[in-house]
C-alpha positions in Angstrom: 0.0 0.0 0.0 1.0 3.6 -0.1 3.9 5.0 1.9 5.3 8.4 1.5 8.8 9.3 2.6 8.0 11.7 5.3 10.2 14.5 6.7 12.1 14.5 3.4 8.7 14.4 1.7 6.1 16.0 4.1 3.2 14.9 1.9 3.8 11.3 2.6 1.6 11.0 5.6 -1.2 12.7 3.8 -1.0 10.4 0.7 -1.5 7.1 2.4 -3.8 4.4 1.1 -4.2 2.7 4.4 -7.2 3.9 6.4 -5.8 3.5 9.9 -5.9 6.7 12.0 -4.2 5.7 15.2 -4.2 7.8 18.3 -1.0 7.8 20.2 1.2 9.8 22.6 4.7 10.5 21.5 6.9 12.0 24.2 9.7 13.3 21.9 10.6 16.0 19.4 9.4 13.6 16.7 5.8 14.6 17.4 6.5 18.1 16.3 7.2 17.0 12.7 3.6 15.8 12.2 1.2 18.5 11.1 -2.1 18.9 12.8 -3.9 18.4 9.5 -2.0 15.4 8.3 -3.6 12.1 9.5 -1.6 9.9 11.7 -1.9 6.9 9.4 -0.2 3.5 9.6 1.0 1.9 6.4 -0.4 -1.1 4.7 -3.7 -2.2 6.1 -2.9 -5.8 7.3 -4.1 -8.7 5.1 -5.3 -6.2 2.6 -7.0 -7.5 -0.6 -5.4 -6.8 -3.9 -6.0 -3.2 -5.1 -8.8 -2.5 -7.4 -7.5 -2.2 -11.0 -7.1 1.3 -12.2 -10.2 3.0 -13.7 -9.7 5.1 -16.7 -12.9 7.2 -16.8 -12.8 10.9 -17.5 -13.2 13.2 -14.5 -16.7 14.0 -13.4 -18.1 17.5 -13.9 -17.8 18.1 -10.2 -14.1 17.2 -10.2 -13.5 19.3 -13.2 -15.2 22.2 -11.5 -12.7 22.0 -8.7 -9.7 22.6 -11.0 -7.7 25.6 -10.0 -6.5 26.3 -13.5 -8.6 26.9 -16.7 -8.0 23.6 -18.5 -10.9 22.4 -20.5 -10.2 18.8 -19.5 -7.6 16.4 -18.4 -6.2 16.0 -21.9 -5.6 19.8 -22.1 -3.8 19.8 -18.8 -1.7 16.8 -19.8 -0.7 18.5 -23.1 0.4 21.7 -21.1 2.3 19.5 -18.7 4.0 17.7 -21.7 5.3 21.1 -23.0 6.6 22.1 -19.5 8.3 18.7 -19.1 10.0 19.1 -22.5 11.2 22.6 -21.5 12.8 21.0 -18.4 14.8 18.6 -20.4 12.7 15.4 -20.4 13.5 13.5 -23.6 11.0 12.8 -26.3 11.3 9.1 -25.5 10.3 9.6 -21.9 7.5 12.0 -22.9 6.0 9.4 -25.2 5.1 7.5 -22.0 2.5 10.2 -21.4 0.6 8.9 -24.5 -0.8 6.1 -22.3 -1.5 8.2 -19.2 -5.2 8.3 -18.2 -7.2 10.1 -15.6 -8.1 7.6 -12.9 -11.2 8.5 -11.0 -10.5 5.7 -8.6 -7.4 7.5 -7.4 -9.5 10.6 -6.5 -12.0 8.4 -4.7 -9.3 6.9 -2.6 -7.6 10.2 -2.0 -10.8 11.7 -0.7 -11.6 8.7 1.6 -11.6 9.5 5.3 -12.8 6.7 7.5 -15.2 7.7 10.3 -14.2 4.8 12.5 -10.6 4.1 13.6 -8.7 1.1 14.7 -6.7 1.1 17.9 -3.0 0.5 17.6 -3.1 -3.0 19.1 -5.4 -4.2 16.3 -3.1 -2.7 13.7 -0.1 -4.4 15.2 -1.9 -7.7 15.4 -2.3 -7.7 11.6 1.0 -6.0 10.7 3.0 -8.4 12.9 0.8 -11.4 12.4 2.2 -15.0 12.7 1.8 -15.4 9.0 3.9 -12.2 8.3 6.5 -13.3 10.8 6.8 -16.8 9.3 6.9 -15.4 5.7 9.6 -12.9 6.9 11.7 -15.7 8.2 11.2 -17.6 4.9 12.2 -14.5 2.8 15.2 -13.8 5.0 16.4 -17.4 4.6 15.7 -17.3 0.9 17.7 -14.0 0.4 20.0 -14.2 3.4 23.2 -13.7 1.4 21.8 -10.6 -0.2 20.4 -9.3 3.0 23.7 -9.8 4.9 25.6 -8.1 2.1 23.4 -5.1 2.4 23.7 -5.2 6.2 27.5 -5.1 5.9 27.4 -2.3 3.3 24.9 0.0 5.0 24.9 -1.1 8.6 21.1 -1.8 8.7 20.3 -5.3 10.1 19.0 -7.8 7.6 15.8 -8.4 9.6 14.9 -4.7 9.6 15.3 -4.6 5.8 13.0 -7.6 5.5 10.5 -6.2 8.0 10.1 -3.0 6.0 9.6 -5.2 2.9 6.9 -7.1 4.8 5.0 -4.1 6.1 5.2 -2.2 2.8 4.1 -4.8 0.4 3.7 -8.2 2.2 7.0 -9.2 0.7 6.1 -8.1 -2.8 2.7 -9.8 -2.9 0.8 -6.5 -3.0 2.7 -3.4 -4.1 -0.2 -2.1 -6.2 -1.5 -2.3 -9.7 -1.8 1.4 -10.6 0.3 3.2 -13.2 2.5 5.6 -11.2 2.4 8.0 -14.2 -1.4 8.0 -14.3 -1.8 8.3 -10.6 0.4 11.3 -10.3 -1.1 12.9 -13.4 -4.5 12.5 -11.9 -3.5 13.9 -8.5 -1.7 16.8 -10.2 -4.7 17.7 -12.4 -7.2 17.3 -9.5 -5.5 20.2 -7.7 -5.6 19.3 -4.0 -1.9 18.5 -4.0 -1.1 19.5 -7.5 2.4 20.9 -7.0 3.6 17.8 -5.1 2.1 15.4 -7.6 3.4 17.4 -10.5 6.9 17.2 -9.1 6.7 13.5 -8.6 5.4 13.0 -12.2 8.5 14.9 -13.5 10.7 12.7 -11.3 9.0 9.6 -12.7 9.8 10.8 -16.2 13.4 11.4 -15.3 13.6 7.8 -13.9 12.3 6.5 -17.3 14.9 8.7 -19.0 17.6 7.2 -16.8 16.8 3.7 -18.1 16.0 2.2 -14.7 12.5 1.1 -15.6 10.2 1.1 -18.6 7.1 3.3 -18.2 4.7 0.3 -18.5 6.4 -1.4 -15.6 6.3 1.6 -13.2 3.5 0.2 -11.1 2.5 1.0 -7.6 -0.2 2.1 -5.2 -3.0 4.5 -6.0 -0.9 7.4 -4.8 2.2 6.6 -6.8 4.4 4.7 -4.3 6.3 2.1 -6.2 7.8 -1.3 -5.9 8.4 -3.8 -3.2 9.3 -1.1 -0.5 7.1 1.7 -1.9 9.3 4.6 -3.0 7.8 7.7 -4.5 9.8 8.9 -7.5 11.7 11.7 -5.8 12.8 9.2 -3.0 13.8 6.7 -5.7 16.0 9.4 -7.3 17.6 10.1 -3.9 17.9 6.7 -2.3 17.5 3.9 -4.8 20.6 1.8 -5.4 21.8 -0.8 -7.9 22.3 -3.8 -5.6 22.9 -6.5 -8.3 25.4 -4.5 -10.4 23.4 -4.6 -13.7 23.5 -0.8 -14.1 19.8 -0.3 -13.3 17.9 0.4 -10.1 15.0 -1.9 -10.2 12.8 -1.9 -7.0 10.1 -3.9 -8.9 12.0 -7.0 -10.0 15.4 -7.1 -8.4 15.5 -8.1 -4.7 19.1 -7.0 -4.3 18.1 -3.6 -5.6 15.1 -3.5 -3.2 17.2 -4.4 -0.2 20.1 -2.0 -1.2 17.6 0.8 -1.7 15.8 0.2 1.5 18.9 -0.1 3.6 20.4 3.0 2.0 17.2 5.0 2.8 17.5 4.1 6.5 21.3 4.6 6.6 20.9 8.1 5.1 18.1 8.8 7.6 20.5 8.4 10.5 20.6 4.6 11.3 23.3 3.9 13.8 25.0 0.6 13.3 25.0 -1.7 16.3 22.2 0.1 18.2 18.7 -1.4 18.8 15.6 0.5 17.8 14.6 0.7 21.5 13.3 -1.4 24.3 10.1 -1.9 26.2 10.2 -0.2 29.5 8.5 0.1 32.9 7.7 3.7 33.9 7.8 4.7 37.6 4.8 5.8 39.6 4.3 9.5 39.1 6.1 9.6 35.7 5.7 13.0 34.0 4.1 12.1 30.7 4.1 15.7 29.5 7.9 15.7 28.9 8.9 16.4 25.3 12.7 16.5 25.6 14.9 13.8 24.3 17.3 12.6 27.0 20.1 10.1 27.4 19.4 6.6 28.7 21.2 7.6 32.0 18.9 10.6 32.4 15.8 8.4 31.9 17.1 5.8 34.3 17.6 8.6 36.9 13.8 9.2 36.6 13.2 5.6 37.3 12.6 4.3 33.8 13.6 0.6 33.7 14.0 -1.9 30.9 11.3 -4.6 31.2 14.1 -7.2 30.6 17.8 -6.5 31.0 19.2 -3.0 31.0 18.5 0.1 29.0 20.4 0.5 25.8 23.0 3.2 25.9 21.4 6.0 24.0 22.7 9.6 24.0 19.4 10.9 22.8 16.2 8.9 23.4 12.5 9.4 23.9 9.8 7.6 25.8 6.7 6.8 23.9 3.3 5.5 25.1 1.3 4.7 22.0 -1.9 3.9 23.9 -1.5 6.2 26.8 -0.4 5.6 30.4 -2.4 2.3 30.6 -0.6 0.7 27.7 3.0 -0.4 27.0 5.8 2.1 27.1 9.0 2.1 25.1 12.4 3.9 25.2 13.3 4.6 21.6 16.5 5.9 20.1 18.0 7.1 16.8 17.1 4.0 14.8 13.4 4.3 15.7 13.6 7.9 14.5 15.2 6.6 11.2 12.2 4.3 10.7 9.9 7.3 11.4 11.7 9.1 8.5 10.5 6.2 6.3 7.0 6.8 7.5 6.3 9.3 10.2 3.8 7.3 12.2 4.6 5.7 15.5 2.3 2.8 14.7 4.3 2.1 11.5 7.7 2.4 13.2 6.6 0.1 16.0 5.3 -2.4 13.5 8.6 -2.5 11.7 10.6 -2.7 14.9 8.6 -5.5 16.5 8.3 -7.4 13.2 12.1 -7.3 12.8 12.5 -8.5 16.4 10.1 -11.4 15.7 11.8 -12.4 12.5 15.1 -12.5 14.4 13.5 -14.6 17.2 13.5 -11.8 19.8 10.6 -11.3 22.2 7.6 -9.2 21.3 5.7 -6.6 23.3 4.9 -8.0 26.8 2.8 -5.4 28.5 -0.9 -5.4 27.9 -2.8 -2.9 25.8 -5.8 -1.1 27.2 -8.3 -3.0 25.1 -11.2 -1.7 27.1 -10.5 1.8 25.7 -12.6 2.4 22.6 -11.1 4.8 20.1 -12.9 8.0 19.1 -14.6 8.4 15.8 -13.6 11.3 13.6 -16.8 13.1 14.6 -16.0 12.6 18.3 -12.4 13.9 17.8 -13.9 17.0 16.2 -16.2 17.3 19.2 -13.2 16.9 21.5 -11.3 19.6 19.6 -14.2 22.0 19.7 -14.5 21.5 23.5 -10.8 22.0 24.1 -10.8 25.2 22.0 -13.9 26.4 23.9 -12.0 25.9 27.2 -9.0 27.9 26.0 -6.7 24.9 25.0 -6.0 26.0 21.5 -5.7 23.0 19.3 -6.4 24.6 15.9 -9.2 24.0 13.4 -11.3 21.0 14.4 -10.6 18.4 11.7 -11.3 15.1 13.4 -7.6 14.1 13.4 -5.6 13.6 16.5 -2.4 15.4 15.6 0.2 16.8 18.0 -1.7 20.0 18.7 -4.7 18.1 19.8 -2.5 15.8 22.0 -0.8 18.8 23.6 -4.1 20.6 24.3 -5.6 17.4 25.8 -2.5 16.8 27.9 -2.7 20.4 29.2 -6.4 19.8 30.1 -5.5 16.5 31.9 -2.8 18.2 33.9 -5.0 21.0 34.9 -7.6 18.5 36.1 -5.2 16.5 38.1 -5.3 13.6 35.6 -2.4 11.7 34.1 -1.3 14.0 31.2 -0.7 11.4 28.6 -2.6 13.1 25.8 -4.5 9.9 25.0 -8.1 10.5 24.0 -10.7 8.0 25.2 -14.4 7.7 25.3 -14.4 8.2 29.0 -12.3 11.4 28.8 -14.6 12.8 26.1 -17.6 12.2 28.3 -15.9 13.9 31.2 -15.2 16.9 29.1 -18.8 17.0 27.8 -20.1 17.1 31.4 -17.9 20.0 32.4 
C-alpha cells in the first residue's frame, strides 16, 4: 500500500492508502514533525485484498469544477504538462510515456476517503505483525540471506529490519499495487488538491524513465504513486535507490538486491546507527511525567526511574519515551534507529510495527505489557467534538478536523494536567464524556 517518505517528503503521511488513523502519545521531538492536519496513518492495512485495477474514466463534472486552472479537461492539462516537461529537459522518448496516461477517477475516490471509525494501535499491530507475516519474513530472509547480509554489511542496517520493511510495505512483494504511477500522479496533479507535489513526482518519474532504470509500463505502484516492493515515490527513488545487483539499473520492482540495497540506503541516510537497537520496552515509575517532550540520554531516563522490562536500558545519548496507547498501555524507550524508521513513514504505529516485526523475524521477544483493550477509540466526529470543546476551554488545538495530531494531544495533555489527571494526551471515550459534562 502507499507509503510516502516523510520528513524529506512531508506529503507522505497525507497520501497514504491505508485507512488507519491511530491515536498515540509521542513523548519526543518527533511529534512536532507531524502537522495537525496530516492524518496519523499507519501503512499497509494488514491482510489487505489486492488493489482495485485502475479505472480510466474521464473526470466528473464536479471534479472538473474544482480545478484551480482553466484547463478544458484532463487532456488539455496533460498537453500543457508535456510542454513544460520538455522545456525542463525530459526526452521525447520519456515524454512518449504520457501517451498512455489516463485520468483515474478511482485515485480521486481513494484520495478523498476519510474513515469515520478508527482502529486502535493494538489491532493494527496484530495484523501488521501477524504470525503469517513473521513466518513469511523468516522464509524470505532465509531465501535471500546472502543478499540481506551483504546489504547489512554495506549499509549497517540489520537484515531483519530490511526484511521487516519489505513485509510491512508490500507483504514481501505480494501487494505493491496495480496502478500506473504516471497516471496516478497525473490524476493527482490535475485534480488540484496536492497539484504541486504530484506534478513534481510526475516529473521525477519521467526522469527515472529517462535514466533507463525502468520502462514506463512497468512503473507500477499504489493509487498514490508509491512504487515497488518497498514503496518509494519517484523523488525518493532518485535520492535513495541503489543498484544492488550490479546490472546498471535500479529496479525496485523486479530485483530483490536492488530492493534491499535501496531500503537499507534509505535508513542509513536517515540516521541509522549501526549496532544500536531501535529501542526497548520499559516500565515507567509511579508519578512519571508524561508531559515531557525533551529527548534525554538513557542515563537521564534511568535517573527518573525508567527501567527496561528485561535486562538493562540501551546506551542512547538521545532517546524518547513513547506510550502509543497512553499511560495504561505499553511504554518504550526509543533511540535514533526508531527515528530513522519514522523518516521512512512518520507514524509511531508504523515504526513500532517495523521494529517488532524485525524482532520477531530475528527470534526476539515481542511486546509484553498489555494494551488497554477496554478503551474504545474515538470516531472522527468525536475527535472534532473533543477539539471543539478544548478550543472552547482555551486549549487552542487549531481548526477541528477530526484528526488527533500533535496540537490536539498537547491541548488534551494540558487539560488533563489542569484536572489532576495523568497528562498522557491519550483520548478515550471516558475522557470525552468527562469533558462534555464540564
